[in-house]
C-alpha positions in Angstrom: 0.0 0.0 0.0 2.9 2.4 0.8 4.3 1.9 -2.8 0.8 2.6 -4.3 0.4 5.7 -2.2 3.8 7.1 -3.2 3.0 6.5 -6.9 -0.4 8.3 -6.6 1.3 11.2 -4.8 3.9 11.5 -7.6 1.2 11.5 -10.2 -0.8 14.1 -8.3 2.3 16.3 -8.1 2.9 15.9 -11.8 -0.7 16.8 -12.7 -0.7 19.8 -10.5 2.6 21.0 -11.8 1.5 20.6 -15.4 -1.6 22.7 -14.7 0.3 25.2 -12.6 2.7 25.7 -15.5 -0.2 26.4 -17.9 -2.7 24.0 -19.5 -2.3 20.3 -20.0 -1.6 19.4 -23.7 -2.5 16.0 -25.1 -1.7 14.8 -28.6 -3.4 11.8 -30.0 -0.8 9.8 -32.0 -2.2 7.5 -34.7 0.2 5.2 -36.4 -0.8 4.4 -39.9 -1.0 0.8 -41.1 2.3 -0.3 -42.5 4.4 2.1 -40.4 6.8 0.1 -38.3 6.9 2.8 -35.6 5.7 6.3 -34.8 8.1 9.1 -35.8 6.7 11.4 -33.2 8.9 10.3 -30.3 12.0 10.5 -32.5 11.8 14.2 -33.0 12.3 17.1 -30.6 9.6 17.5 -27.9 6.7 19.6 -29.1 6.0 22.8 -27.2 2.9 22.7 -25.1 2.4 18.9 -25.4 2.7 17.0 -22.1 1.0 13.7 -23.0 1.0 11.4 -26.0 -1.9 9.1 -26.6 -1.0 6.4 -29.1 -3.8 4.4 -30.7 -2.7 1.0 -29.7 -5.5 -1.2 -28.2 -8.8 -2.5 -29.5 -11.4 -4.5 -27.6 -12.2 -6.8 -30.5 -14.9 -9.1 -29.2 -17.7 -9.5 -26.7 -15.5 -11.8 -24.5 -13.3 -8.9 -23.8 -10.2 -9.8 -25.8 -7.9 -6.9 -26.4 -6.0 -6.7 -29.6 -2.7 -4.8 -29.6 -2.0 -2.9 -32.9 1.3 -1.0 -32.4 2.3 -1.2 -28.7 5.9 -0.5 -28.0 8.0 -0.2 -24.8 10.6 1.6 -26.9 8.0 4.2 -27.8 7.1 4.8 -24.2 10.7 5.0 -23.0 11.6 7.4 -25.8 8.5 9.5 -24.8 9.5 9.5 -21.1 13.0 10.5 -22.0 11.6 13.6 -23.8 9.4 14.5 -20.9 6.0 13.1 -22.2 3.5 11.0 -20.3 1.9 8.2 -22.3 -1.8 7.5 -22.0 -2.5 4.7 -24.5 -5.8 4.9 -26.4 -8.1 1.9 -26.2 -11.2 1.7 -28.3 -14.4 -0.5 -28.5 -13.9 -0.5 -32.3 -17.1 1.6 -32.5 -19.1 -1.7 -32.6 -22.4 -1.2 -30.8 -23.6 -4.8 -30.9 -20.3 -6.2 -29.6 -20.1 -3.4 -26.9 -23.6 -4.2 -25.7 -22.8 -7.9 -25.3 -19.5 -6.9 -23.5 -21.3 -4.6 -21.1 -23.8 -7.3 -20.3 -21.1 -9.7 -19.2 -19.4 -9.1 -15.8 -16.8 -11.7 -16.7 -15.9 -10.0 -20.0 -15.6 -6.6 -18.3 -13.2 -8.1 -15.7 -11.2 -9.7 -18.5 -10.8 -6.3 -20.2 -9.6 -4.7 -16.9 -7.2 -7.5 -16.2 -5.6 -7.1 -19.6 -5.4 -3.4 -19.2 -3.6 -3.9 -15.9 -1.1 -6.2 -17.6 -0.7 -3.9 -20.6 0.0 -0.9 -18.4 2.8 -2.9 -16.7 4.2 -4.5 -19.8 4.4 -1.1 -21.7 5.2 1.1 -18.7 2.2 3.3 -19.4 1.2 6.3 -17.3 -2.5 6.0 -18.2 -5.2 5.1 -20.7 -7.5 7.1 -22.9 -10.9 5.4 -23.3 -12.3 6.0 -26.8 -15.6 4.2 -26.5 -18.0 5.4 -29.2 -21.1 4.4 -31.2 -22.9 2.8 -28.3 -26.6 2.0 -27.8 -28.0 4.7 -25.5 -29.9 1.9 -23.7 -26.4 0.9 -22.4 -25.6 4.3 -21.0 -25.7 3.2 -17.3 -23.7 0.0 -18.0 -21.1 2.1 -19.8 -20.8 4.4 -16.8 -20.4 1.3 -14.5 -17.8 -0.2 -16.8 -15.8 3.1 -16.8 -16.0 3.2 -13.0 -14.8 -0.3 -12.7 -11.8 0.4 -15.0 -11.0 3.6 -13.2 -11.2 2.1 -9.7 -9.0 -0.9 -10.6 -6.3 1.1 -12.6 -6.0 4.0 -10.3 -4.6 1.6 -7.7 -1.7 1.3 -10.1 -1.3 5.1 -10.2 -2.6 5.3 -13.7 -4.4 8.4 -15.2 -7.8 7.6 -16.8 -9.3 9.8 -19.4 -12.3 9.3 -21.7 -13.3 10.8 -25.0 -16.9 12.1 -25.3 -18.7 13.9 -28.1 -20.4 17.2 -27.9 -24.0 16.8 -26.4 -26.5 16.4 -29.2 -29.7 14.5 -30.1 -27.7 11.6 -31.6 -28.4 8.5 -29.7 -25.5 6.2 -30.4 -22.9 9.0 -30.7 -24.0 11.3 -27.8 -26.9 10.1 -25.6 -24.9 7.0 -24.7 -22.8 9.1 -22.3 -23.8 10.1 -18.8 -21.2 12.8 -18.8 -21.6 14.0 -15.2 -21.4 10.5 -13.8 -18.4 9.5 -16.0 -16.6 12.7 -15.0 -16.9 11.8 -11.3 -14.9 8.6 -11.8 -12.2 9.6 -14.3 -9.3 12.1 -14.2 -10.1 13.9 -17.4 -12.9 14.1 -20.0 -11.7 14.8 -23.5 -14.4 16.7 -25.5 -14.1 15.8 -29.2 -15.0 19.2 -30.5 -14.8 18.3 -34.2 -16.8 16.7 -37.0 -19.5 19.4 -36.8 -19.9 18.2 -40.4 -18.7 14.6 -40.6 -17.5 12.7 -43.6 -21.0 11.4 -44.2 -22.7 14.8 -44.0 -25.2 15.6 -46.8 -24.1 19.2 -46.8 -20.7 20.9 -46.9 -19.4 22.7 -43.9 -16.8 23.3 -41.3 -15.3 20.5 -39.2 -15.2 22.8 -36.1 -16.5 26.4 -36.4 -15.7 28.6 -33.4 -19.4 29.1 -32.4 -20.1 25.4 -32.6 -17.1 24.5 -30.5 -17.9 27.1 -27.8 -21.5 26.0 -27.7 -20.3 22.4 -27.2 -18.1 23.5 -24.3 -21.0 25.2 -22.7 -23.4 22.3 -23.1 -20.8 19.9 -21.7 -20.2 22.0 -18.6 -24.0 22.3 -18.2 -24.2 18.5 -18.2 -22.0 18.5 -15.1 -18.5 18.0 -16.3 -16.2 20.1 -14.0 -14.1 22.6 -15.9 -11.0 21.4 -14.1 -11.5 17.9 -15.7 -12.5 19.0 -19.2 -9.9 19.0 -22.0 -10.9 20.6 -25.3 -10.2 18.3 -28.3 -9.4 20.2 -31.5 -8.9 19.0 -35.1 -5.6 19.2 -37.0 -7.5 18.4 -40.1 -10.3 19.7 -42.4 -12.4 18.3 -45.2 -12.3 19.0 -49.0 -16.0 19.0 -50.0 -16.9 18.1 -53.6 -20.4 19.2 -54.7 -21.7 17.7 -57.9 -25.3 18.2 -59.1 -26.6 18.5 -55.6 -24.6 15.6 -54.2 -21.8 16.0 -51.7 -18.8 13.9 -50.8 -15.8 14.7 -48.7 -12.2 13.6 -48.1 -9.9 14.5 -45.2 -7.2 17.1 -45.8 -4.1 17.7 -43.7 -2.9 21.2 -43.2 -0.1 20.7 -45.6 -2.4 19.3 -48.2 -4.7 22.3 -47.9 -1.8 24.7 -48.3 -0.7 22.7 -51.4 -4.2 23.1 -53.0 -4.2 26.8 -52.3 -0.8 27.2 -54.0 -1.5 24.9 -57.0 -4.9 26.6 -57.7 -3.7 30.1 -57.1 -6.4 30.7 -54.5 -6.7 33.5 -51.9 -8.6 32.2 -48.8 -11.1 34.5 -47.2 -11.3 35.0 -43.5 -14.7 34.2 -41.9 -14.8 36.1 -38.7 -17.9 34.4 -37.3 -16.6 30.8 -38.0 -13.0 31.8 -37.0 -11.6 30.1 -40.1 -10.3 30.8 -43.6 -12.5 29.6 -46.5 -11.6 28.8 -50.1 -13.3 27.2 -53.0 -12.7 26.4 -56.7 -14.4 24.9 -59.7 -13.1 22.0 -61.7 -14.8 19.7 -64.3 -18.3 20.9 -63.3 -17.5 20.2 -59.6 -17.4 22.8 -56.9 -14.8 22.2 -54.2 -15.0 23.9 -50.8 -12.8 24.0 -47.7 -13.2 25.6 -44.3 -9.6 25.7 -43.4 -7.9 24.7 -40.1 -4.6 26.4 -39.5 -2.6 28.1 -36.7 -5.0 31.0 -36.6 -8.2 29.0 -36.3 -6.7 26.7 -33.8 -5.4 29.5 -31.6 -8.9 31.0 -31.5 -10.4 27.6 -30.4 -7.6 27.2 -27.9 -8.4 30.6 -26.4 -11.7 29.0 -25.2 -9.6 26.8 -22.9 -8.5 30.0 -21.1 -11.9 31.6 -21.2 -13.7 28.7 -19.6 -10.8 27.8 -17.3 -10.5 24.2 -18.8 -7.9 21.7 -17.9 -6.2 21.9 -21.3 -6.3 21.1 -25.0 -6.0 17.9 -27.0 -5.4 17.4 -30.7 -6.5 14.8 -33.3 -4.1 13.8 -34.6 -0.3 13.9 -35.1 1.1 14.3 -38.6 -1.9 16.3 -39.9 -0.5 19.6 -38.6 2.0 22.1 -39.9 4.9 23.0 -37.7 3.7 26.6 -37.1 0.8 25.3 -35.1 2.7 24.3 -31.9 4.3 27.6 -31.0 1.0 29.4 -31.7 -0.9 27.1 -29.4 1.8 27.2 -26.7 1.6 31.0 -26.7 -2.2 31.1 -26.6 -2.4 28.6 -23.8 0.5 30.0 -21.8 2.3 26.7 -21.6 5.2 26.8 -19.3 4.4 30.3 -17.9 
């Protein structure tokens, strides 16, 4: 018990120090299929980023078996050497039927927790980020109980537990499945995924995360009972290129560098939209209209300023490799990291 108490105290000191120095910065790190290892921990430490959350673990069946995609002790040790914490991301694979069966089984839930305990030790993790999405709203209470069970068990190891939630909306499987207040009571941090205002399957073109929509999402989440000291604002490092053809719309994801390349190649001059807090550009090609609500250092800095305005715990970013390098110093300055 003495060892556990010391670990918990050290983690409390680290968390308080990070917040005292500014806002906590979390970067989701997604390793593409075919990549042998992430390049993120091989470069200089990013300003304003305290935590890396690599997408490593998937609950792949209703019996609670966890599949490891890219787990690496080398990654964690490199991250620690650079001053990062590592909260590995674990997902339910966005499978509502499997998740429902899993939540109905006390044995499967215990099996998940036992594996998470072992993974934390094997990979020398500092915590987990729970990315449980697309869940039947009828399973809301069971989900809360499961998160409580995970948190209770893993905190005895001194691990930090965070969970991703969507902005409150009328969507059953993507929003009403969360009891945000109850979940916030049992985890260390709640990561608000304030993006996909217009998702890839949207029937109309639009912004991924306009400033008013993001702010409204923060307000609704706080109103649902998530304490500001636990709420971390998730922001997009991507946007979408919308193609409109004869009334039909389809989209593909653009990185910041790809957007800059389109602007250069097409000779475009983006227009600043003050209400949306973003640049906008469009062009015509082969009877198609292409539209982009651009995310860049200016739009992200405006969204990050909401962290200060609402006294939130910090900012998180989906995901690494989609950004341009000028983003990090702009965010660090906005959020007063290290001051």
